[in-house]
matplotlib code that plots the C-alpha trace (Angstrom):
import matplotlib.pyplot as plt

x = [26.9, 26.5, 26.8, 23.8, 21.8, 22.4, 20.9, 17.5, 15.2, 12.7, 10.0, 12.1, 12.9, 9.2, 9.3, 5.6, 4.9, 1.2, 0.8, 0.5, 3.7, 2.4, 1.2, 4.5, 6.4, 4.3, 4.9, 8.6, 8.5, 6.8, 9.5, 12.2, 10.7, 10.8, 14.5, 15.6, 13.4, 14.7, 18.3, 17.7, 16.4, 19.9, 21.1, 18.7, 20.4, 23.9, 26.7, 28.5, 30.4, 29.2, 26.8, 23.9, 25.8, 28.8, 26.6, 25.0, 28.5, 29.2, 26.0, 26.8, 30.0, 30.5, 30.2, 27.2, 25.5, 26.3, 24.8, 21.7, 21.2, 21.5, 19.2, 16.5, 16.7, 17.0, 15.8, 13.0, 11.7, 11.5, 9.7, 6.2, 6.2, 6.4, 3.2, 1.6, 2.5, 1.0, -2.3, -2.3, -1.7, -4.3, -6.9, -6.7, -6.4, -9.3, -7.8, -9.5, -12.9, -12.2, -11.1, -9.9, -7.7, -6.4, -5.3, -3.7, -1.8, -0.5, 0.3, 2.5, 4.2, 4.4, 3.8, 5.6, 8.8, 8.8, 8.6, 11.3, 13.7, 13.2, 14.0, 17.1, 18.1, 17.8, 19.8, 22.6, 22.9, 21.9, 24.2, 27.1, 26.5, 26.5, 29.3, 31.6, 31.0, 29.3, 27.8, 24.2, 21.0, 21.0, 18.0, 16.9, 13.8, 11.0, 8.8, 11.6, 11.9, 8.1, 8.1, 11.1, 9.6, 6.0, 6.3, 3.2, 3.5, 6.9, 9.5, 12.1, 15.7, 17.4, 15.3, 14.1, 12.8, 10.2, 7.4, 6.8, 5.9, 3.8, 1.7, 1.5, 0.1, -2.5, -3.4, -3.7, -6.0, -8.3, -7.8, -10.9, -12.9, -10.8, -11.0, -14.9, -15.2, -16.1, -13.4, -14.5, -14.2, -10.7, -9.8, -11.1, -9.1, -6.0, -6.5, -6.9, -3.7, -1.9, -3.1, -1.9, 1.5, 1.8, 0.7, 2.9, 0.0, -0.5, 1.2, 0.3, -2.2, 0.1, 3.7, 3.8, 0.5, 1.9, 1.9, -1.9, -2.0, 0.1, -1.7, -5.1, -3.5, -2.4, -6.0, -7.1, -4.3, -5.5, -9.0, -7.9, -5.2, -2.6, 0.3, -0.1, -0.6, 2.6, 4.4, 3.3, 4.9, 8.2, 11.0, 11.8, 8.2, 8.2, 11.6, 11.5, 8.8, 10.8, 14.1, 12.6, 11.0, 14.3, 16.0, 13.6, 14.1, 17.9, 17.6, 15.4, 17.8, 20.8, 19.3, 16.9, 18.0, 15.9, 14.3, 11.2, 7.7, 7.7, 4.3, 5.8, 8.7, 6.3, 4.1, 7.2, 8.4, 5.0, 5.1, 8.6, 7.5, 4.4, 6.5, 9.1, 6.5, 5.9, 9.6, 10.7, 7.8, 8.7, 12.4, 11.3, 9.2, 12.1, 14.5, 12.1, 12.9, 16.7, 19.4, 19.5, 16.1, 17.4, 19.8, 17.2, 14.6, 17.1, 17.7, 14.0, 13.3, 16.0, 14.6, 12.3, 15.0, 17.3, 14.8, 14.4, 18.1, 20.0, 20.0, 21.3, 24.1, 24.9, 25.0, 27.4, 29.4, 29.6, 32.1, 34.3, 34.5, 34.7, 38.1, 39.4, 37.7, 37.3, 34.2, 32.3, 34.8, 37.6, 38.9, 37.7, 34.3, 32.4, 33.4, 32.0, 28.9, 28.0, 28.8, 26.8, 23.6, 25.8, 27.8, 24.6, 23.1, 26.2, 25.9, 22.2, 22.5, 25.2, 23.3, 20.0, 21.4, 23.1, 19.9, 17.9, 20.1, 20.3, 17.0, 14.6, 11.7, 13.6, 14.5, 10.8, 9.7, 12.3, 11.7, 8.0, 7.7, 9.8, 12.7, 12.1, 14.5, 15.9, 13.5, 10.5, 11.6, 12.0, 8.6, 7.1, 8.6, 7.3, 3.8, 3.9]
y = [-8.3, -11.2, -13.8, -12.2, -12.0, -15.7, -16.6, -15.3, -18.4, -19.4, -17.4, -14.2, -15.1, -15.3, -18.8, -19.5, -22.8, -22.7, -19.7, -20.1, -19.3, -15.9, -14.9, -15.9, -13.9, -10.9, -11.1, -11.4, -8.4, -6.3, -7.1, -6.4, -3.1, -2.1, -2.9, -1.1, 1.9, 2.3, 1.8, 4.5, 6.9, 7.0, 8.9, 11.7, 12.3, 11.3, 13.0, 15.7, 17.6, 20.9, 23.6, 24.6, 27.6, 25.4, 22.8, 25.6, 26.7, 23.2, 23.2, 21.8, 20.0, 16.4, 15.3, 17.4, 16.1, 12.5, 13.2, 14.8, 11.8, 9.2, 11.2, 11.8, 8.4, 6.1, 8.3, 10.7, 8.8, 5.5, 6.8, 7.0, 3.3, 2.7, 4.7, 3.0, -0.4, 0.6, 1.5, -1.7, -3.9, -2.1, -2.4, -6.2, -6.3, -7.6, -5.6, -2.4, -3.8, -2.9, 0.7, 0.8, -2.3, -1.2, 2.2, 0.6, -1.8, 1.0, 3.2, 0.4, -0.4, 3.2, 6.0, 4.6, 3.7, 7.2, 8.8, 6.6, 7.1, 10.9, 10.8, 8.7, 11.2, 14.1, 12.3, 11.1, 13.7, 16.6, 15.3, 15.0, 18.5, 19.8, 17.8, 17.1, 20.0, 18.0, 20.4, 19.4, 20.8, 21.1, 21.1, 24.7, 24.5, 22.3, 23.3, 22.4, 18.9, 18.4, 19.5, 17.4, 14.3, 14.5, 16.4, 18.5, 21.4, 21.4, 19.0, 17.9, 19.3, 16.0, 13.0, 14.7, 11.4, 10.9, 13.0, 10.0, 7.9, 10.7, 11.1, 7.4, 6.9, 9.6, 7.8, 4.5, 6.2, 7.1, 3.8, 2.0, 4.8, 5.1, 1.4, 1.6, 4.7, 4.3, 4.6, 8.1, 9.5, 8.1, 9.6, 13.0, 12.7, 11.8, 14.7, 17.0, 15.7, 16.1, 19.7, 20.4, 19.0, 21.2, 24.3, 23.6, 23.0, 20.4, 21.4, 21.2, 18.5, 16.6, 17.4, 15.9, 15.7, 13.4, 10.6, 10.6, 10.6, 7.5, 5.8, 6.1, 5.2, 2.0, 1.2, 1.8, -0.3, -3.2, -2.9, -2.6, -5.3, -2.7, -4.6, -7.6, -5.3, -3.5, -6.8, -8.0, -5.0, -5.5, -4.1, -1.4, -0.2, 0.4, 2.2, 4.5, 6.9, 7.3, 7.8, 10.4, 12.4, 12.1, 13.6, 16.5, 16.9, 17.0, 19.5, 21.8, 21.5, 22.4, 25.0, 26.7, 25.7, 27.2, 29.7, 29.4, 28.6, 26.4, 24.9, 23.7, 22.1, 20.4, 19.1, 17.6, 16.2, 14.5, 13.1, 11.7, 10.1, 8.5, 6.9, 5.9, 3.7, 1.8, 1.5, 0.3, -2.1, -3.7, -3.9, -5.5, -8.0, -8.9, -9.2, -11.6, -14.2, -13.8, -15.2, -11.8, -12.6, -14.6, -11.8, -9.1, -11.0, -11.5, -7.8, -6.9, -7.5, -4.8, -2.3, -0.4, -0.2, 1.1, 3.7, 5.0, 4.8, 5.9, 9.6, 9.2, 7.0, 9.5, 12.5, 10.6, 8.4, 10.6, 13.0, 10.2, 8.4, 11.8, 12.3, 9.5, 10.2, 14.0, 16.1, 16.5, 17.8, 15.5, 12.8, 9.9, 11.3, 9.7, 6.2, 7.1, 8.6, 5.5, 3.2, 5.0, 2.8, -0.3, 1.2, 2.2, -1.3, -3.0, -0.8, -1.4, -5.2, -5.2, -3.0, -4.7, -8.2, -7.3, -5.6, -8.8, -10.8, -8.5, -6.6, -8.4, -6.2, -3.1, -4.6, -5.3, -1.8, 0.0, -2.1, -1.8, -5.5, -6.6, -7.9, -10.4, -12.0, -15.4, -17.3, -15.3, -15.9, -19.6, -19.8, -17.9, -20.4, -23.4, -21.9, -21.1]
z = [84.1, 81.6, 84.4, 86.2, 83.0, 82.3, 85.7, 84.6, 84.4, 81.7, 83.4, 83.1, 79.5, 78.8, 77.4, 77.2, 75.4, 76.3, 74.0, 70.2, 68.3, 67.1, 70.6, 72.2, 69.6, 70.2, 73.9, 73.3, 70.9, 73.6, 76.1, 73.4, 72.5, 76.1, 76.3, 73.1, 73.9, 77.5, 76.4, 73.8, 76.5, 78.0, 74.9, 75.6, 79.0, 78.0, 79.9, 77.9, 80.6, 79.0, 80.1, 77.9, 76.5, 75.7, 73.9, 71.9, 70.8, 69.5, 67.4, 63.9, 65.0, 64.2, 67.8, 68.6, 65.4, 66.5, 69.9, 68.3, 66.0, 68.7, 71.0, 68.4, 66.7, 69.7, 72.6, 72.0, 69.0, 71.0, 74.1, 72.4, 71.8, 75.6, 76.1, 73.2, 74.6, 77.9, 76.3, 74.2, 77.3, 79.5, 76.8, 77.1, 80.9, 83.1, 86.0, 84.8, 85.8, 89.4, 89.4, 93.0, 92.8, 89.4, 90.7, 93.8, 91.6, 89.4, 92.3, 93.6, 90.3, 88.8, 91.3, 94.3, 92.4, 90.9, 94.3, 95.8, 92.9, 93.1, 96.8, 96.0, 93.4, 95.8, 98.4, 96.2, 93.5, 95.7, 98.4, 96.1, 94.8, 98.4, 99.9, 96.9, 94.6, 91.9, 89.2, 89.9, 91.4, 95.2, 97.5, 97.8, 100.0, 101.3, 98.4, 96.0, 97.5, 97.3, 93.6, 92.8, 94.5, 93.4, 90.1, 90.9, 88.5, 86.8, 85.4, 88.0, 87.9, 88.5, 87.3, 84.2, 82.7, 85.5, 84.0, 81.8, 84.8, 86.4, 83.2, 82.6, 86.1, 85.4, 82.1, 84.1, 86.6, 83.7, 81.9, 83.2, 81.6, 78.5, 77.6, 77.7, 75.4, 71.8, 69.2, 67.9, 71.5, 71.8, 68.4, 69.7, 72.9, 70.9, 68.6, 71.5, 73.1, 69.8, 69.5, 73.1, 72.2, 69.1, 71.1, 74.1, 76.4, 79.1, 82.4, 85.2, 84.3, 82.0, 81.7, 78.2, 76.4, 73.8, 76.4, 76.5, 72.7, 72.4, 75.3, 73.7, 70.4, 72.1, 73.1, 69.5, 68.2, 70.4, 69.0, 65.4, 65.4, 64.4, 66.1, 63.7, 60.7, 61.4, 62.1, 58.7, 56.9, 55.1, 57.3, 54.7, 54.6, 58.3, 58.4, 55.3, 56.6, 59.9, 58.0, 55.7, 58.6, 60.6, 57.6, 57.6, 61.3, 60.9, 58.1, 60.2, 63.2, 61.1, 58.8, 61.2, 64.7, 67.4, 65.0, 63.0, 64.2, 67.3, 66.3, 63.0, 64.9, 67.4, 64.6, 62.8, 66.1, 66.6, 63.1, 63.7, 66.9, 65.2, 62.5, 65.1, 66.9, 63.7, 63.0, 66.5, 66.8, 63.5, 64.6, 67.9, 66.0, 63.8, 66.8, 68.4, 65.8, 66.0, 68.2, 70.0, 71.5, 74.5, 75.7, 75.2, 77.1, 80.0, 80.1, 80.2, 83.9, 84.6, 82.1, 84.5, 87.1, 84.4, 83.3, 86.9, 87.8, 84.7, 85.4, 89.0, 87.6, 84.8, 87.3, 89.6, 87.2, 84.1, 85.5, 86.7, 83.4, 81.7, 83.4, 81.2, 78.0, 78.2, 77.7, 74.4, 71.9, 73.1, 70.7, 72.9, 73.8, 70.9, 72.2, 75.7, 74.2, 72.1, 75.0, 77.7, 77.5, 77.9, 80.7, 82.5, 81.9, 83.4, 86.5, 86.8, 86.5, 89.2, 91.6, 91.1, 91.4, 94.7, 95.9, 95.0, 97.3, 100.3, 100.1, 97.8, 99.0, 98.0, 94.7, 94.0, 95.0, 93.0, 89.9, 90.1, 90.9, 87.9, 90.0, 92.8, 95.3, 94.4, 96.6, 95.2, 91.7, 92.3, 93.9, 91.0, 88.5, 90.4, 90.6, 86.8]

ax = plt.figure().add_subplot(projection="3d")
ax.plot(x, y, z, "-o")
ax.set_aspect("equal")
plt.show()
């Protein structure tokens, strides 16, 4: 894995001497934020080897609490920053001036990879369930395949992370209008999305209304210079609100569980996610000035591929590694749980690197254009 990462050239490492130092660091921080957020998402879908009922029976155990903490802190709490960054970037893009070309570009880099990866998931995971007895969803009907592929009115059964790309694409379709709206209108849209999140509304228009909230927040952040303001905060000031609300969320999960008012839980969840965007952006900004910067920037071109592929790899590979470590509750399972993002990353770098060599067009499609063949990458570097 590390040999492949070292081969990333200066273009992939985003070394941009033409930019001012502050601007270059902000670009690096955006790339680093993507990496730490997407690696964190793996914890949300980490393999446990248990059914829902079995997981519920372990509620409150040390291993289930560890899983919950990793999932909430590095997974669900990091995802909103991805939506916010997308809004921030689109607010400064000249590409939104031409709606048709903008939508075509986003269809190629967001919608098409989503569809292709959903088809791959149906083929590999559904095929393994049918042929090898893997405990996973199997194709049930043509309507099921259509829903699983296009995510029309429900969340998919296999690639459960893909509603983010679906909703992000819809936000991108509306982006040329959103970036032209006055601030008070964006605030109203964000408030409406927050209310929908709390009330559990959204489907079938948006699977997750909070994505629209953080997308428009990203547009507002660009206008208000919020990224630089957060970057100027002391690290402790960015982390303390997140830590306090995470503590409140943990207390509610342990003391109340699934009981209590769902609206109160959703409101607390939204507050945690909002403070998480501040915390993770400040962490990314700090990492952009450390020796970890180089490795994180070399990982970044693989991040989108990892986001799309990780559940397929977990469905197929989790049970195999689990034979060595055991399921959740086994003594070695915590080591497997903690290492899952790195294991998935190693597999993704290996698969993507091979794909770049033998089928660069496929690598480009499946990575949303982030990964190019070696000749294409060299050409891009010369042109830059």
